[in-house]
N, C-alpha and C positions, 0 to 999 in steps of 0.2 A: 394445639392439634394433632391430631392420631394422621402418619404418614403410611401409606401401604408399599410393599416394597416385595420385588420378585426375587421367592426362596427365601426369603427372611422374614422376620416377626416385625409387625408393625411397629414404628417407630413414633415417639410425641416429641414435638417441636417447639418452640414458640412459636408465637405467629409472627407470621412476616417473613420467616423465614426465607431462604434461597436454597434451591437445588445443590450448589456449589457447598453451602453450610452442612448441606445433609451429607453431601461427599464427603468433606473432613472429619465430619464427626465419626462416619464410617472408616475411616483410616483409608479411604481412597484415593490414595494421592500422587502412586507411581506413577508414570511418564506414560505409561499404555492404560491405564485405567480412568473412568469415570471422565471422557472425552466429551460425551454431552450426554440425555437422556430422553428417555421416552416416555413421557409425561401424557398420563392419561390416552395412551396410543399415539401418541402424535412426537416427533421426534424435536426436541427445543434446547437452546443454550443452557448451561450451568446458571446464569444471574437469573433467572426466570422465579419470582416469587411462588412460593406454593400455597395452599388454601388447605382445609381440613377435608380429607378422604379423598384427598391426590392417592392415584396409583403411578410409581414412577421405578424405572428400571432406569440404571446407569450401563453407558454403552462401554465397551472397552477393544481394544486392537484388535482383536481376535474373532470379531464381530463385524458384519458387513459394514452394517451403516456406521459404527466406529470409526472405520475406516474409510468411509465415504466424507465423514465430518473433519477428521486428520487431514485426510489428501486435499478439501476445500479451502482450509485454512493457511495449509501447506502454497497453493497456487495463490494464494494473497500475497504472501509472503516472497514468492517468485515477483509479482508485479510490481510489488512494491522497491525490490533491488533492482528491477531494468528499469525501475522511471528514475531510480538516483543516479543509476550509471548513463541511462541515455533518456534524460528528461522528457525528449519531443514525443515521445513513441507514447502510441496509443493503447491503452489496457482496451480488448473486446471482451472477451468472454473467459473462464478458466474455471471447468468442471473435473470432478476426479474423475477419474474412469478405472476401469477392472485390475490397473496394477500401478499407481498412482493418479497424476493428473499433469494436464500441460495447460498454456495458455495464450491464448492469439492476442499478434499483436498488429498495429498498422505503423507504420513508417518506423519500423527498425530492422536492420537488415543487420547478423551475426554471424557467427559460424560457432563452430565445435571449439576454437583457439580462443571465444571470449568464456567459454563454460567456468573456467578457472575463477575469474575475478566475479562473475555471478554467484556463485557458489559461497565464495567468501564475503560476498555482501547479505546476501541469504545467512549465514551463521552469524555474521552482525546483528543483522534484524531480531535476531530470534534470541540471543543474549540478551538484547533490551527489554527481551520480555514484554510485551507490551499485551494491555486485556483489550482481548476484544470488546467491542462497543458498540453494539446494534442502535441504528435509528432508525426512524419510521417519519416516512413524508407525510403530509396531509392530502395531498394529490399527485397527478402528472406534473402539472405546472411548477411545482417544489421542487418535486425529482429532478426536472429538465434544467432548474436553474443550477441546481449543484452541479451536472455533466455539461453544460453549455458547451465547453472546449472539445467535448465529445461527442463528433458526430453517431458514431455507435451504440454508444449509451443511449441518446437520444430517440434513436431507432428501437432498439430493445425497451423502454419505456411506453411508447409510442403502442408497441404489439400489445402490453399488457391490457388484460381486459380493464373497463371503467367498472370501479370501485374494489378491486383486486388490492391487496395490500403491497405497498413498494415500499421496501425498506437498501437501509446502506449498512457495512460493517466498517468501522474505523479501527485504524492502531498504527500508534503514532500520526505521519501525517499522512499516513493514505488511508484514500475514502475509497469505497467500490460500492458500485448498484450491487446490493446481492439477496438472496431471499434467507440464506443462512441455513442451517445453523454453524457456530464456528466454535475451536475451542474456547476456553477462557480464558485460558493465555496462551503464548508463542512457547515458553519455556519448555511443553513438552514434546517440541519437536526437536530430537536428539541428532536426528543421521539425515542428511540430505544430498542427492544426488542426482544432476542432468543429465538424462541420459540422451537425448539428438532434437534435432531441428529440422523443420520442414514446411514448403506452405501450404495453405488451407484457403479455400476461400471463406469470403464471407460468408456465415451463415448455409455454407456447403452448397454455395450456390455458384454454379461454373461461369455466369453470366454476373457475377459480383468480383467485388477486389480483392486479389492475393495477398495474403495477412500471413507474418511470419509464428509460426507454432512451435512451440519449444515445450517439450517433453521431460519429465523428473517425477522421482518418488521420494518418500521421505518415510522415517519411520522412530518409535519411538525408544529407538535402542542400536546402536553402531552393529552391535553383533546381528544384527537382523536386517542391516544393510547390507553385510559382508557377504552374509548368505545369500539373499536376493541375487547381489554380482556374479557370484559363482554359477546360481543356478541360471544366470542366465547367457556364461559363456558354454555353458555347457548345453541351452537350448540352441545356441548357433550351431554346434556341432552337427546337432538332431534337427536342423529345421527342414521342413518338409520341402519345401519351397529349392533346396541345394540338393539334399537324398535322392527323392525322389527322382529329378531326371538322372543322378546320378546313376542309380539303380532302373534305370528305364523302366521304370514304374507306369509315369505321365508325363507331358509335357505343355505348356501353354502357348499358345500362338497368337501372334500380333492379328489374324484376320479372325480371331475368334475370342475377342477380350472376354475373360470370366469365363470361358469355357473350357473345360480341361478336357485333353485327348488323353484318354487311358492306353497305352499300351501294353500287349500283348502277355508281359509278365505283371502287369497292374491287374492286366481281367485276370489272371488267375486268383488275387487275394480277393478280388471284385466277386466274381462266381462265388467263390467260396462263402462270402459272406452273405448274399443272399442266397443260396442252399443253407446256410447255418440258420438263418432266420426262418426261412421255407419249411425245412421241417418242423423246428419248435412251433409254427404257426399250426402246421397241420395236426398235431399233437393235440393243438387245444383246439380244435373244433373250428379254427377263420375258415372261410374261402377266400379266394383270390379273383382280383378283376381287373380288366383294364379302361381305362377313360381315354377319352379320347384329349389330344395336346391342346386343338384348337375349337372354342365353343365361340357361338355367338353372343352378342355383346346383351341380347335378353336376359341370359341365363345369367350373367355378372350384375346384370342390373337387378333380379331376383335376391341373390345373395346377398348384395350391399359391397360386393366390389367394386361395380364400375365407380360408384358414387366414394367409398373411401379409401380405395388401394390402386384408382385408376394411374396415378402416376406413375408407379411400378411396376406396369403391365405390359409387353408387347402387342402393339394392337396390329390388325390389318384389315382391307376393306377387300371383299369378294364378292363382285356379282351385288353391288351397290348395296352389300349390307358389311356390319363391322363384326369382326370377330377379335375374340381377345387369346393369346398363346394361355394355359394354364399358370397362375402361380402359387396356387394350390389344389389339391386331388377335391377336395371336399365336395364343391359343389357337382361334379361328375358324379360321386358318390350318391349326392341327396338324387339325382334323376335314373340311379342304379336303385336304390328302395322304391321308387314308385313303380319299377317295372312290372310290379303286381302290388298286388293286395296281401295284407301278410297277417297272420292269426298271433294271438299272445304264446301259441303254440311254435311259432319260429324265435321266439324271444328267448333270450339275446341272441341276436345276429351279428356274428363278427364278418366286418370285411373289409380286408387287406388288401393295400395297392402299392408296391414300388413304383410311384409316377414321374417321370420326367417332369419337372416344375422350372419357369423359366420368370426372374423377375429382374427389375432395371434395379443393377446398383452403380452409382458413381463411379467412373474409373478409379478415381482414387482412394476408396475405400475397398477395391478388389484384394484379395490376398491369399494368392496359392488356392489351394484345393478348402481353404477355411472361408471366404467366402466368393464366390462363385454367382453367375448370373444364368449358368444352367447348372440345376443339381438332381438328384433324385433322394424322395423322399419314403420312409419305410411308413408311409401313414394306415391306420387303420381305422372303420369309423364301427364303434359298438350300439346297435340298436337294441334297446331293452325297457321295461318298467323301470317303475321308479325304486321297485325294491328289489330289483338287479345290482342297484348301483355298488354297493360294498364287494360285494361277492367280484364283480369285475374289476373292480380296482386292485381289490387283493392278488387276482388271477395275474392282472398286468405289472401288480410289486414283484412278483414272485419271478414273473417272465425277465423283467429288467434285471433283477439280481441274476438270474441262469447268462444273461448274456454278455454282462459286464464280467463279471469274475472270471469270465469263460476268457476273458484277453487280462486280468489280471489289474481291474481298473475300479479302487475303493470309488464312490460315491456319497453326496448325500441329499436329502430328498426336502425340499419346500415347499407348504401349500400354500396359495394365493387366496385372499377370500376376497368377496367383494365390494369394490369401489362404493365410495360414498355416492359421487353421482353418475346418470348416462348408462344406467344399466336397464337390462329387460328381465321381466319375469318378479313374480310374488314376490312378497316377504318368506312366504310358504316355501315357494320354490327353492329360495336359493337356502333355505336352512336346509330343506330335504338335502337337497346336491351339495353343500357343504360339511355336513355330518356325515353323508356316503365317505365321503374324501377320507375326512379326519377319521370316522372309525377305522376302514380300514388301515390308516397310517399308522394307529393304536393298534390294529392286530396285528400288523408285522412285525410289530416289537421295535421298530426301528427309530432312533431319535429322529426329529425332524424341524425347521423352523418355521414359523409363521408370518407371512410376509399380509400384513392388515392391509387391505384395500388394494392391493396388484394384482387381484385376478383381471380378468378381461370382462367385458361389458355383458358377453352372453354367456358365462358361469364363473365357477373356480376353478383352479389348476394346482396341479402338482407338478414342480417340476425335477428333472435327475441334473445335479450338478456332478459330473465324473473329474476324479482326480487321476492325474499322470504319473508318470515314475519321476517327476522332478517335484511333484503336488503342488502343477499348475492344477486349475479348473476350469472345466468346459461346462457349459450348459449344453446337453445333448436331448436327452429325453422329455417328451413331456407327455403329460394326461389331461385334458381338458374336457371339461363336461360341457356342454353346448344346448343352451335353451332358445339360440336366435334360430339357428337353419332349421330343425324339426319342422317351425311357427313356419317361418318364411314357404318353405316347399310344402308346408301343409301334409308333413307326413304322418301317415294314421297306421294302426292296426286295430284287429278287431280283437275286444276285448271277450271277457267267459261269460260274460252276461249281454254279449251282441251286440253292446255298444263299441261306435268306434273312438280310438281314444288317441294321443299324440304320444312318440317313443319319448323317453328321453336319449339324449343321444353321448356317448364319450367320445374325441377325437385321441388318437395316440401315435406316437413317433418314439422309438427307441435309440435306434441309429440315429435320427434326425433327419439329418442331410447326410447320404454316404460315404459322398466325396468329403465333407468336416470329418467323417469319422474313420477314413481311410486316413485321411492328414493326419490325424492325432494317433492314431495306429502307427504309423511313421516313426512321429517325434517320439511316443512312449516308446517303442522297442526299437529304439534307433537305425533301424533297418533292418536288425536283426530277428526276424519274424519266428516266434512257434512253428515247427514244423508241417502242422495241419494246415495254415494259410501261408507258407512261405512259398513264392514264386520261383525260388531257387533251392531245393530240398536236397539234390543230390551231382555232385560231379564227380566224374571218374576220369583219374590221371592216368597216362600210360608213362612207363621211362623209356620204351623203344617203340619203335612200327612193330616190333614182331607182337609186342602186346595188345596190338590196334583188335584183333579176331574176339580176344579173351573182352574187352572192355566192351565193346559191342552186343557183343552175348548178354555181358551184364546188366546192360543197359535194356536190351527187351526184356529181361525177366525182374527188373524193377518197374518197366514202362508196365507190364502185366499187372503189377498190382498198384497201379494209377499213381507213381509218383513221380514227379519232374526230374528228367535226369537228363544229364547231359555229359557226353564224350570228349576230353580235351585231348586230343591227340596231335597236338601240333609240336612242331621242332624246339620248342622251348626248354630249358631245364627243369626238373620237378620243382626246384624250388621257386622260380618263377610262377610254376604251373600253381603250386601251394596258396603263393603271394594274392594271385589274380581270383582266383576262389574264397581266399579270407577278404579279400576287400570287396568281394562282389557280394557277399556274406550267407554261403554256400552254406547249407546246416550242418553237411556232412561231404566229407573230402576221401575218396576212395583210392589209393592206390594200386596200379597193377602191376608187377615187374617178375622176372622169370620164377619166382616164387610161389606167388598166387595164381599165374595161369598154373603151374605143377600140382598143387594142391587144391587147385578150385575155390580159393578164397579170396578175401580185399585184407586190404593195410588200411586201418580207419584213423584219420585224425579229425578234429570238429575244429568249426571256426575260431575256437576261443586256443586253440591251439594246443589240446586237450589230445595227446598220440596215445593210439590205444593198442596199435600193433596189428598184428598177422587175427581174423576172425574168421571164424565159419561161416558162410556164406548166409544159408539158410535161418544159422539163428538171428544174425546180425537183422534179414527180411524181418523175421516175427517180430523182433523187438520195435521195426521200427512201423511195423502196422499198426500194434497196440499202441505205441505213442501217437500217431495219427488216430485212430479211431477216438482215444480216449480226451481228445485236443490239448494234450499234457502242452503244459507252459515250457515248461524243462525238460531237457533232455535227458534220457535217462545214461549219458556217455557224457555230461556237460561237466568241465569243472569242480561245479557247485554238489555235483549228487556225488564227483568221484571223491572230492573232502568229506562229506555226509559218511562214504562209506568205508 
């Protein structure tokens, strides 16, 4: 039988061959190779038999779906080890997450001191190299019999839809309820590290039992684990929840959980971000609007949020009418479009709004600026004709590239297509929408991944996953094509033939949440912001009191050029003042003494401790003006530039 392979010639196999036998034939035997396979668009185990004409792609560890399989199997190893050491513990769920996996247990109390023995037991299980065996239950009753002693598994089984497949995976003596897929055998797991333990409510419900959650990570190579642990140490130093308050950028208060206070220094960065994107949008023909923060229940019923998103919304009753604080800007944008009748000549209409939205997030999931209850989205809604789709997407891709590159952020693109069930719109509309997005991605010349079936119910989407200085990825920007809201709000435009037609609409956000992007920048730059967004650009240090007048004259000169300038004329020694400026991540430290006052010059030192000595003032100012105007990432006075020259 002939089997089709991604990026390879078809292979002829004997009838009844499995995916594992094909992987072996192709010599995909490395611990990072052939972790599972995508068979005719579905991720499945290597034990799966193949048939004539099958289309197969083997997943490796450098692919997101490959990592998911690797880490999900590893979660079962963790649960097996816990049960060997604490037989009375009850395993509940153990999913893969962005970096590693966790498993939640009832009737288990452990601490970090237990990690070593758990890791040793996990390593012993891996050495036993069990083959993962999938077992299918004929019905819910059979599944419940297998997990009769675990009420959490019983509850999960009850929650599954009638008729949906029920499966479990066995490795050695351990058997767990699981959809899979899994690694063929455990020997591919070469390095394991337990990271932390915490409490977690069963199914995320604060009304239910508190469980013990154990976080861990695993790799097919020990060097990968070493690199990851080194990255974690560096990440601790860059943690925005520590650096932000330390640099007086923002704070979090118990009186407003999940709603950050942005301080004056943080507002400098905030405004620069808004000014930056505002300039770019104006150049590209966007108009800006501001919609109300609170709107009536009727609006949210029409948009579908009241039915599908109600539990995440903050609501209030005023004069016996129900209102909700907006969790999204979109419905307000729909009302704006409906304010007047539009002609085809008005389209594409690009409408931007940096709107403050509020969403209820459980307190346990809040995380600094990364996950808030109150945040700002740099939204835009683009109303257009179907033939405009590809051109508008291309414009957004170019805009995103400019924005991310301005911060030194690399990124990857992912295209998510139509889900199998529950979508709106015709096949023709989905085909037009998907081909519009795909055509724009192809024209951009950038590589991208396709996530089959991961689109929203209302249309396909493109996601931007940015990579920071530590190599971590963050999902920030998104472009979503929406066929639902224009229909729900009965949006129309007058076409060239005089007929009224429904516009196509794009949602797009590139910072995503400004708060989250701010947090990412703090960690990406480790608080050492480039000059153009730095809240502490220049600090002037005096050697003695007699130099104070000149220092303040310099401040006025630099302030008029719109630089953030401070004077430190405290009685501390120059050495202490320099150290304080460097800890505050001041870009340029200017010292003035007798010589500088006499010559009307400055003595320059940078925060990375490169000493440039005495400089002519106007030449220095001109250099800084150019650095700021060009939004340079590297200072012309940095150690990096000095070494290059």
